[in-house]
TIMI-2910 file (N, C-alpha, C, CB; in pm, 1 decimal, decimal comma, always signed):
<rs>
+----------+----------+----------+----------+----------+----------+----------+----------+----------+----------+----------+----------+------+
!      n_x !      n_y !      n_z !     ca_x !     ca_y !     ca_z !      c_x !      c_y !      c_z !     cb_x !     cb_y !     cb_z ! resn !
+----------+----------+----------+----------+----------+----------+----------+----------+----------+----------+----------+----------+------+
!   -828,9 !  +1351,3 !  +1996,4 !   -930,3 !  +1341,1 !  +2085,8 !  -1064,5 !  +1306,2 !  +2012,6 !   -937,8 !  +1467,4 !  +2163,4 !  Unk !
!  -1168,7 !  +1254,6 !  +2077,8 !  -1285,6 !  +1218,3 !  +2008,8 !  -1391,3 !  +1338,5 !  +2011,1 !  -1342,6 !  +1088,7 !  +2072,6 !  Unk !
!  -1348,4 !  +1454,6 !  +2036,5 !  -1450,4 !  +1555,8 !  +2053,0 !  -1499,6 !  +1575,7 !  +2185,1 !  -1557,6 !  +1528,8 !  +1973,7 !  Unk !
!  -1468,3 !  +1478,8 !  +2279,6 !  -1517,8 !  +1506,4 !  +2424,3 !  -1411,8 !  +1569,9 !  +2491,9 !  -1560,4 !  +1379,0 !  +2505,4 !  Unk !
!  -1454,1 !  +1636,2 !  +2589,3 !  -1354,5 !  +1719,1 !  +2684,8 !  -1305,7 !  +1610,6 !  +2780,9 !  -1431,1 !  +1853,5 !  +2773,5 !  Unk !
!  -1178,8 !  +1627,1 !  +2786,3 !  -1120,3 !  +1520,6 !  +2880,7 !  -1145,4 !  +1558,5 !  +3033,9 !   -957,6 !  +1505,7 !  +2854,2 !  Unk !
!  -1167,7 !  +1442,0 !  +3108,0 !  -1194,5 !  +1459,8 !  +3238,3 !  -1059,8 !  +1460,7 !  +3304,5 !  -1288,9 !  +1356,7 !  +3290,6 !  Unk !
!  -1037,2 !  +1568,6 !  +3406,2 !   -921,3 !  +1588,3 !  +3458,7 !   -879,2 !  +1481,1 !  +3571,6 !   -923,9 !  +1720,9 !  +3504,7 !  Unk !
!   -778,5 !  +1458,4 !  +3609,8 !   -720,8 !  +1360,1 !  +3703,6 !   -753,4 !  +1449,1 !  +3838,6 !   -544,4 !  +1319,2 !  +3672,6 !  Unk !
!   -857,3 !  +1412,8 !  +3916,0 !   -902,9 !  +1497,3 !  +4023,7 !   -803,7 !  +1490,4 !  +4137,6 !  -1042,9 !  +1456,4 !  +4070,4 !  Unk !
!   -739,9 !  +1380,7 !  +4160,3 !   -627,1 !  +1381,6 !  +4268,7 !   -529,4 !  +1465,3 !  +4233,2 !   -562,8 !  +1251,9 !  +4294,9 !  Unk !
!   -478,0 !  +1475,1 !  +4103,6 !   -384,6 !  +1552,9 !  +4057,5 !   -417,7 !  +1711,4 !  +4070,7 !   -362,1 !  +1509,7 !  +3922,9 !  Unk !
!   -528,9 !  +1740,6 !  +4023,3 !   -589,7 !  +1866,7 !  +4044,9 !   -605,0 !  +1926,2 !  +4174,5 !   -703,5 !  +1862,2 !  +3996,9 !  Unk !
!   -658,2 !  +1846,4 !  +4279,9 !   -672,8 !  +1875,4 !  +4413,2 !   -532,2 !  +1897,7 !  +4465,0 !   -748,4 !  +1766,3 !  +4486,5 !  Unk !
!   -422,7 !  +1814,3 !  +4437,7 !   -278,3 !  +1836,2 !  +4468,6 !   -235,5 !  +1977,0 !  +4435,7 !   -189,9 !  +1737,0 !  +4390,8 !  Unk !
!   -263,5 !  +2026,8 !  +4313,4 !   -211,9 !  +2140,1 !  +4260,7 !   -290,6 !  +2264,8 !  +4361,6 !   -245,0 !  +2143,3 !  +4086,9 !  Unk !
!   -425,2 !  +2244,1 !  +4365,4 !   -493,2 !  +2340,9 !  +4446,1 !   -458,5 !  +2347,5 !  +4596,3 !   -632,3 !  +2316,4 !  +4432,8 !  Unk !
!   -406,3 !  +2234,5 !  +4649,0 !   -354,4 !  +2240,8 !  +4780,0 !   -227,1 !  +2318,6 !  +4795,5 !   -334,8 !  +2109,8 !  +4827,3 !  Unk !
!   -141,4 !  +2290,6 !  +4680,9 !     -8,1 !  +2362,6 !  +4668,6 !    -38,9 !  +2511,7 !  +4674,9 !    +71,0 !  +2325,5 !  +4529,3 !  Unk !
!   -154,2 !  +2559,8 !  +4621,1 !   -164,1 !  +2696,1 !  +4599,5 !   -243,1 !  +2764,8 !  +4716,7 !   -228,7 !  +2719,7 !  +4465,0 !  Unk !
!   -278,6 !  +2665,0 !  +4830,1 !   -367,9 !  +2716,6 !  +4938,8 !   -293,7 !  +2782,8 !  +5049,6 !   -450,1 !  +2605,3 !  +4997,5 !  Unk !
!   -167,6 !  +2823,7 !  +5042,0 !    -88,9 !  +2885,7 !  +5135,9 !    -36,6 !  +3030,6 !  +5062,0 !    +33,4 !  +2780,2 !  +5181,6 !  Unk !
!    -33,8 !  +3115,4 !  +5152,5 !     -6,7 !  +3254,5 !  +5115,2 !   +129,9 !  +3270,8 !  +5064,3 !    -27,6 !  +3346,4 !  +5229,6 !  Unk !
!   +250,4 !  +3194,1 !  +5143,9 !   +369,8 !  +3199,4 !  +5095,0 !   +390,0 !  +3137,9 !  +4979,0 !   +447,8 !  +3160,7 !  +5173,4 !  Unk !
!   +327,7 !  +3030,6 !  +4940,1 !   +336,8 !  +2964,5 !  +4800,3 !   +290,4 !  +3048,3 !  +4708,4 !   +263,5 !  +2838,9 !  +4784,1 !  Unk !
!   +170,2 !  +3128,3 !  +4735,1 !   +114,5 !  +3217,6 !  +4635,3 !   +198,6 !  +3329,8 !  +4600,3 !     -9,6 !  +3268,0 !  +4677,7 !  Unk !
!   +279,4 !  +3385,6 !  +4702,0 !   +383,0 !  +3475,1 !  +4684,4 !   +498,7 !  +3431,6 !  +4588,7 !   +433,6 !  +3503,6 !  +4812,8 !  Unk !
!   +541,1 !  +3317,3 !  +4625,2 !   +647,6 !  +3253,5 !  +4537,9 !   +594,4 !  +3241,0 !  +4391,7 !   +688,9 !  +3106,0 !  +4595,0 !  Unk !
!   +465,4 !  +3198,9 !  +4370,3 !   +428,6 !  +3196,1 !  +4231,1 !   +419,0 !  +3320,0 !  +4151,9 !   +311,1 !  +3136,8 !  +4221,6 !  Unk !
!   +388,6 !  +3428,0 !  +4250,1 !   +373,5 !  +3563,3 !  +4195,1 !   +508,6 !  +3622,6 !  +4160,5 !   +300,2 !  +3654,3 !  +4294,4 !  Unk !
!   +604,4 !  +3589,9 !  +4246,8 !   +748,3 !  +3631,9 !  +4210,8 !   +808,4 !  +3553,7 !  +4098,9 !   +841,5 !  +3616,8 !  +4331,3 !  Unk !
!   +769,8 !  +3440,0 !  +4075,2 !   +823,8 !  +3348,2 !  +3960,1 !   +755,7 !  +3372,5 !  +3824,8 !   +802,7 !  +3194,6 !  +3996,7 !  Unk !
!   +644,8 !  +3454,1 !  +3843,1 !   +580,9 !  +3499,1 !  +3719,6 !   +667,6 !  +3584,7 !  +3635,4 !   +458,2 !  +3572,1 !  +3749,5 !  Unk !
!   +740,0 !  +3654,5 !  +3702,0 !   +838,6 !  +3750,8 !  +3634,8 !   +970,8 !  +3669,7 !  +3554,4 !   +900,1 !  +3855,1 !  +3760,8 !  Unk !
!   +979,3 !  +3563,2 !  +3589,0 !  +1096,3 !  +3469,5 !  +3535,3 !  +1150,3 !  +3403,2 !  +3645,0 !  +1214,2 !  +3543,7 !  +3461,3 !  Unk !
!  +1270,3 !  +3327,8 !  +3597,2 !  +1338,4 !  +3251,0 !  +3684,9 !  +1409,4 !  +3327,6 !  +3795,7 !  +1427,3 !  +3173,6 !  +3612,6 !  Unk !
!  +1419,0 !  +3269,0 !  +3920,7 !  +1484,5 !  +3340,9 !  +4031,7 !  +1561,8 !  +3235,2 !  +4096,9 !  +1384,3 !  +3413,7 !  +4132,3 !  Unk !
!  +1686,9 !  +3279,1 !  +4158,9 !  +1762,2 !  +3212,1 !  +4244,4 !  +1706,6 !  +3195,3 !  +4386,3 !  +1882,0 !  +3273,1 !  +4245,3 !  Unk !
!  +1727,2 !  +3084,4 !  +4442,9 !  +1659,4 !  +3084,7 !  +4580,0 !  +1720,6 !  +3202,1 !  +4678,5 !  +1681,4 !  +2933,5 !  +4651,2 !  Unk !
!  +1827,7 !  +3247,4 !  +4656,2 !  +1877,0 !  +3345,5 !  +4735,0 !  +1804,1 !  +3479,8 !  +4729,3 !  +2009,2 !  +3360,5 !  +4702,6 !  Unk !
!  +1746,0 !  +3508,7 !  +4606,2 !  +1673,7 !  +3622,2 !  +4561,7 !  +1547,8 !  +3596,4 !  +4630,3 !  +1662,0 !  +3639,1 !  +4405,2 !  Unk !
!  +1479,3 !  +3477,8 !  +4628,8 !  +1370,3 !  +3465,3 !  +4677,7 !  +1354,7 !  +3470,1 !  +4837,0 !  +1329,9 !  +3358,9 !  +4623,7 !  Unk !
!  +1459,6 !  +3426,4 !  +4905,6 !  +1491,5 !  +3424,8 !  +5055,7 !  +1488,5 !  +3593,9 !  +5087,4 !  +1659,6 !  +3340,9 !  +5092,3 !  Unk !
!  +1555,4 !  +3662,7 !  +5013,6 !  +1562,8 !  +3809,4 !  +5035,0 !  +1445,8 !  +3882,7 !  +5012,9 !  +1658,4 !  +3866,8 !  +4955,9 !  Unk !
!  +1377,2 !  +3862,9 !  +4897,4 !  +1264,6 !  +3935,5 !  +4856,8 !  +1146,6 !  +3911,2 !  +4964,3 !  +1224,7 !  +3891,4 !  +4709,7 !  Unk !
!  +1137,0 !  +3781,1 !  +5014,5 !  +1035,5 !  +3745,7 !  +5110,8 !  +1078,1 !  +3753,4 !  +5260,3 !   +990,0 !  +3609,1 !  +5080,4 !  Unk !
!  +1207,7 !  +3786,3 !  +5276,5 !  +1261,9 !  +3785,1 !  +5416,9 !  +1218,8 !  +3658,4 !  +5486,6 !  +1212,7 !  +3910,1 !  +5499,3 !  Unk !
!  +1247,8 !  +3556,8 !  +5432,3 !  +1216,0 !  +3426,6 !  +5496,5 !  +1365,8 !  +3343,2 !  +5492,4 !  +1082,5 !  +3342,5 !  +5406,0 !  Unk !
!  +1349,7 !  +3245,3 !  +5584,5 !  +1469,1 !  +3161,0 !  +5593,3 !  +1469,5 !  +3055,8 !  +5466,0 !  +1468,6 !  +3081,3 !  +5740,1 !  Unk !
!  +1587,0 !  +3027,1 !  +5425,9 !  +1604,9 !  +2928,1 !  +5312,6 !  +1536,4 !  +2793,1 !  +5343,0 !  +1758,8 !  +2903,0 !  +5285,3 !  Unk !
!  +1537,5 !  +2738,7 !  +5466,5 !  +1457,7 !  +2626,9 !  +5499,6 !  +1317,9 !  +2627,2 !  +5477,4 !  +1473,7 !  +2600,4 !  +5621,6 !  Unk !
!  +1264,9 !  +2742,8 !  +5535,0 !  +1126,8 !  +2764,1 !  +5521,4 !  +1071,2 !  +2775,5 !  +5358,0 !  +1097,8 !  +2897,1 !  +5604,2 !  Unk !
!  +1155,3 !  +2852,3 !  +5292,3 !  +1120,0 !  +2855,8 !  +5141,9 !  +1147,7 !  +2722,1 !  +5074,2 !  +1203,4 !  +2968,3 !  +5066,1 !  Unk !
!  +1239,9 !  +2653,9 !  +5116,4 !  +1273,0 !  +2518,2 !  +5055,9 !  +1155,1 !  +2419,3 !  +5080,0 !  +1409,4 !  +2457,6 !  +5120,9 !  Unk !
!  +1087,5 !  +2438,7 !  +5193,8 !   +977,4 !  +2348,0 !  +5204,5 !   +862,1 !  +2387,1 !  +5113,3 !   +931,4 !  +2341,1 !  +5345,9 !  Unk !
!   +834,1 !  +2518,7 !  +5107,4 !   +729,0 !  +2561,4 !  +5012,6 !   +754,8 !  +2531,8 !  +4870,3 !   +707,2 !  +2703,1 !  +5024,0 !  Unk !
!   +891,5 !  +2565,0 !  +4818,1 !   +924,0 !  +2534,8 !  +4675,1 !   +902,3 !  +2378,1 !  +4665,4 !  +1083,2 !  +2582,4 !  +4632,5 !  Unk !
!   +926,3 !  +2300,6 !  +4749,4 !   +914,1 !  +2155,0 !  +4732,0 !   +772,2 !  +2124,2 !  +4702,9 !   +962,3 !  +2076,6 !  +4856,1 !  Unk !
!   +689,2 !  +2181,7 !  +4787,7 !   +551,5 !  +2166,8 !  +4763,1 !   +485,9 !  +2196,2 !  +4618,3 !   +491,8 !  +2249,2 !  +4856,6 !  Unk !
!   +540,5 !  +2321,5 !  +4595,8 !   +519,9 !  +2359,8 !  +4457,3 !   +566,8 !  +2266,5 !  +4333,9 !   +585,6 !  +2484,6 !  +4444,6 !  Unk !
!   +696,2 !  +2223,6 !  +4363,4 !   +752,7 !  +2130,5 !  +4281,8 !   +689,6 !  +1999,6 !  +4273,6 !   +876,6 !  +2115,7 !  +4317,1 !  Unk !
!   +645,1 !  +1940,9 !  +4379,5 !   +583,0 !  +1817,3 !  +4363,4 !   +433,6 !  +1831,3 !  +4301,3 !   +582,6 !  +1748,1 !  +4500,5 !  Unk !
!   +384,7 !  +1942,7 !  +4316,2 !   +248,9 !  +1975,3 !  +4233,0 !   +282,1 !  +1993,8 !  +4088,7 !   +172,3 !  +2114,0 !  +4284,6 !  Unk !
!   +401,3 !  +2013,0 !  +4057,5 !   +437,8 !  +2036,0 !  +3915,4 !   +418,2 !  +2172,3 !  +3871,1 !   +362,1 !  +1949,7 !  +3827,1 !  Unk !
!   +410,0 !  +2271,6 !  +3973,2 !   +390,8 !  +2400,6 !  +3923,9 !   +520,5 !  +2471,7 !  +3902,1 !   +305,7 !  +2475,1 !  +4013,0 !  Unk !
!   +623,9 !  +2429,3 !  +3965,9 !   +763,6 !  +2496,7 !  +3970,9 !   +869,8 !  +2378,2 !  +3920,6 !   +801,8 !  +2555,0 !  +4139,2 !  Unk !
!   +955,2 !  +2431,7 !  +3828,2 !  +1075,8 !  +2347,5 !  +3793,2 !  +1209,4 !  +2422,9 !  +3844,2 !  +1081,8 !  +2322,1 !  +3627,3 !  Unk !
!  +1306,0 !  +2355,6 !  +3854,9 !  +1426,1 !  +2394,4 !  +3918,0 !  +1546,1 !  +2340,2 !  +3824,6 !  +1430,6 !  +2336,1 !  +4069,5 !  Unk !
!  +1656,1 !  +2420,5 !  +3841,4 !  +1775,8 !  +2375,1 !  +3789,2 !  +1896,6 !  +2417,2 !  +3859,9 !  +1784,3 !  +2412,5 !  +3660,1 !  Unk !
!  +1999,5 !  +2337,4 !  +3873,9 !  +2105,7 !  +2362,2 !  +3965,6 !  +2220,9 !  +2432,3 !  +3871,0 !  +2154,8 !  +2218,2 !  +4042,1 !  Unk !
!  +2287,8 !  +2536,8 !  +3920,2 !  +2403,2 !  +2594,7 !  +3847,8 !  +2514,0 !  +2615,5 !  +3954,0 !  +2364,2 !  +2734,5 !  +3772,7 !  Unk !
!  +2616,8 !  +2532,0 !  +3969,9 !  +2710,2 !  +2539,4 !  +4061,5 !  +2638,9 !  +2504,5 !  +4197,6 !  +2777,3 !  +2674,6 !  +4055,8 !  Unk !
!  +2643,6 !  +2604,2 !  +4301,1 !  +2581,2 !  +2566,1 !  +4440,9 !  +2448,5 !  +2637,2 !  +4449,9 !  +2677,4 !  +2610,9 !  +4570,7 !  Unk !
!  +2396,9 !  +2710,9 !  +4343,0 !  +2278,6 !  +2776,5 !  +4356,0 !  +2178,3 !  +2706,7 !  +4273,1 !  +2292,0 !  +2916,2 !  +4321,8 !  Unk !
!  +2047,2 !  +2709,1 !  +4311,9 !  +1931,4 !  +2648,9 !  +4248,4 !  +1839,1 !  +2757,3 !  +4208,4 !  +1861,4 !  +2548,9 !  +4339,6 !  Unk !
!  +1805,3 !  +2746,4 !  +4088,9 !  +1700,6 !  +2846,7 !  +4020,0 !  +1574,7 !  +2782,9 !  +4003,1 !  +1744,7 !  +2897,9 !  +3877,4 !  Unk !
!  +1472,1 !  +2867,1 !  +4023,0 !  +1343,6 !  +2813,0 !  +4012,2 !  +1262,5 !  +2900,1 !  +3899,9 !  +1273,6 !  +2814,2 !  +4157,5 !  Unk !
!  +1168,9 !  +2830,7 !  +3838,2 !  +1086,9 !  +2887,8 !  +3752,0 !   +946,5 !  +2831,3 !  +3749,4 !  +1145,4 !  +2881,5 !  +3630,7 !  Unk !
!   +837,4 !  +2888,0 !  +3704,8 !   +711,5 !  +2834,4 !  +3690,4 !   +726,7 !  +2731,7 !  +3569,7 !   +602,7 !  +2949,4 !  +3667,3 !  Unk !
!   +638,0 !  +2635,2 !  +3591,1 !   +631,9 !  +2531,2 !  +3482,3 !   +488,0 !  +2578,1 !  +3405,6 !   +630,2 !  +2358,4 !  +3550,9 !  Unk !
!   +516,7 !  +2653,0 !  +3301,4 !   +406,9 !  +2725,8 !  +3231,6 !   +308,1 !  +2645,7 !  +3180,2 !   +452,4 !  +2803,2 !  +3126,5 !  Unk !
!   +347,0 !  +2517,3 !  +3127,9 !   +252,1 !  +2414,9 !  +3093,7 !   +159,8 !  +2380,5 !  +3187,9 !   +311,1 !  +2304,9 !  +3059,5 !  Unk !
!   +201,0 !  +2349,5 !  +3311,2 !   +108,7 !  +2312,0 !  +3430,4 !    +35,5 !  +2427,6 !  +3472,9 !   +185,5 !  +2256,0 !  +3553,4 !  Unk !
!    +84,4 !  +2554,5 !  +3472,9 !     -1,1 !  +2679,1 !  +3502,6 !   -118,7 !  +2681,8 !  +3403,8 !    +86,0 !  +2818,0 !  +3488,8 !  Unk !
!    -82,7 !  +2671,7 !  +3262,3 !   -196,7 !  +2681,1 !  +3182,5 !   -298,1 !  +2564,8 !  +3195,9 !   -153,2 !  +2693,2 !  +3047,0 !  Unk !
!   -249,1 !  +2454,0 !  +3224,1 !   -336,3 !  +2324,0 !  +3248,0 !   -439,5 !  +2363,5 !  +3374,3 !   -228,9 !  +2179,0 !  +3291,6 !  Unk !
!   -378,9 !  +2426,0 !  +3485,4 !   -454,0 !  +2463,5 !  +3609,0 !   -564,9 !  +2568,9 !  +3556,9 !   -349,4 !  +2530,6 !  +3729,2 !  Unk !
!   -506,4 !  +2666,4 !  +3482,8 !   -612,8 !  +2775,0 !  +3453,2 !   -713,1 !  +2705,7 !  +3372,4 !   -555,9 !  +2907,0 !  +3373,7 !  Unk !
!   -698,0 !  +2626,3 !  +3264,5 !   -789,8 !  +2562,9 !  +3203,0 !   -889,3 !  +2485,1 !  +3275,9 !   -733,3 !  +2494,2 !  +3123,8 !  Unk !
!   -853,0 !  +2412,5 !  +3380,9 !   -932,5 !  +2319,0 !  +3471,3 !  -1013,2 !  +2419,6 !  +3539,1 !   -844,1 !  +2222,4 !  +3576,5 !  Unk !
!   -973,5 !  +2518,6 !  +3604,8 !  -1024,6 !  +2619,5 !  +3669,9 !  -1146,9 !  +2688,0 !  +3589,8 !   -914,5 !  +2710,1 !  +3698,8 !  Unk !
!  -1116,7 !  +2725,6 !  +3477,6 !  -1212,4 !  +2794,9 !  +3379,7 !  -1319,5 !  +2698,2 !  +3358,2 !  -1145,1 !  +2837,4 !  +3238,6 !  Unk !
!  -1284,5 !  +2577,0 !  +3325,6 !  -1376,1 !  +2463,4 !  +3304,0 !  -1486,8 !  +2435,1 !  +3406,9 !  -1296,6 !  +2345,2 !  +3294,2 !  Unk !
!  -1410,3 !  +2417,1 !  +3521,2 !  -1507,6 !  +2379,1 !  +3642,5 !  -1591,2 !  +2483,8 !  +3692,3 !  -1432,6 !  +2331,8 !  +3762,5 !  Unk !
!  -1555,8 !  +2616,2 !  +3664,1 !  -1629,2 !  +2722,6 !  +3722,8 !  -1713,4 !  +2782,9 !  +3621,2 !  -1541,9 !  +2822,7 !  +3784,6 !  Unk !
!  -1709,4 !  +2747,4 !  +3482,8 !  -1804,1 !  +2818,3 !  +3385,9 !  -1945,8 !  +2740,5 !  +3387,6 !  -1738,1 !  +2819,6 !  +3228,4 !  Unk !
!  -2039,5 !  +2818,2 !  +3410,1 !  -2171,0 !  +2767,3 !  +3421,6 !  -2221,2 !  +2700,5 !  +3281,1 !  -2264,7 !  +2885,5 !  +3467,7 !  Unk !
!  -2172,6 !  +2733,8 !  +3185,5 !  -2200,2 !  +2670,3 !  +3057,0 !  -2143,5 !  +2559,1 !  +3003,7 !  -2183,0 !  +2745,4 !  +2974,1 !  Unk !
!  -2040,4 !  +2510,8 !  +3091,4 !  -1960,5 !  +2390,2 !  +3059,3 !  -1994,8 !  +2275,2 !  +3147,8 !  -1812,9 !  +2418,6 !  +3071,0 !  Unk !
!  -1983,3 !  +2154,7 !  +3114,4 !  -2000,7 !  +2046,2 !  +3193,7 !  -1871,7 !  +1984,9 !  +3214,8 !  -2095,4 !  +1955,9 !  +3139,6 !  Unk !
!  -1818,6 !  +1995,7 !  +3339,8 !  -1688,8 !  +1953,8 !  +3368,4 !  -1670,1 !  +1810,3 !  +3389,6 !  -1644,1 !  +2020,4 !  +3477,2 !  Unk !
!  -1750,0 !  +1759,2 !  +3480,5 !  -1738,5 !  +1609,6 !  +3502,1 !  -1851,2 !  +1526,8 !  +3444,3 !  -1731,9 !  +1579,7 !  +3649,3 !  Unk !
!  -1811,0 !  +1407,7 !  +3398,2 !  -1926,8 !  +1329,7 !  +3327,2 !  -2006,0 !  +1259,8 !  +3442,8 !  -1868,2 !  +1212,5 !  +3213,2 !  Unk !
!  -2136,9 !  +1240,6 !  +3422,0 !  -2201,8 !  +1135,2 !  +3505,6 !  -2254,4 !  +1229,9 !  +3620,3 !  -2093,6 !  +1006,4 !  +3559,2 !  Unk !
!  -2250,9 !  +1169,0 !  +3741,8 !  -2314,1 !  +1230,5 !  +3852,7 !  -2459,3 !  +1203,9 !  +3865,5 !  -2293,2 !  +1368,9 !  +3846,9 !  Unk !
!  -2528,8 !  +1255,8 !  +3972,4 !  -2657,8 !  +1220,0 !  +4001,8 !  -2769,1 !  +1271,8 !  +3890,7 !  -2685,1 !  +1274,2 !  +4140,7 !  Unk !
!  -2733,4 !  +1393,5 !  +3831,1 !  -2818,5 !  +1466,9 !  +3744,7 !  -2788,6 !  +1463,7 !  +3602,1 !  -2820,4 !  +1596,0 !  +3783,8 !  Unk !
!  -2682,1 !  +1365,3 !  +3584,4 !  -2620,1 !  +1397,7 !  +3441,4 !  -2628,8 !  +1280,5 !  +3355,8 !  -2466,4 !  +1441,3 !  +3447,3 !  Unk !
+----------+----------+----------+----------+----------+----------+----------+----------+----------+----------+----------+----------+------+
</rs>
């Protein structure tokens, strides 16, 4: 890098925040913080149908927040730690009063 803060891809960032804008998806993220979980564990813990959770897991996966792997007939989900750290960094940067997040603008 040339010493400048990279400007985030706002569409991608917005997609991640959209994925986190649902209580069920936040519960899933919270459960996955403890480590990889089988979809059957998630359905039992949240007392939700597999089809409902599959929809929410797909949204999280499309946002890059969740990774999955298949083992036999089961699918296991885990957080994508790299993306989680990236989102945390963006949130810290855009909300810190001492940091300039976006370049340009009417006053910049």
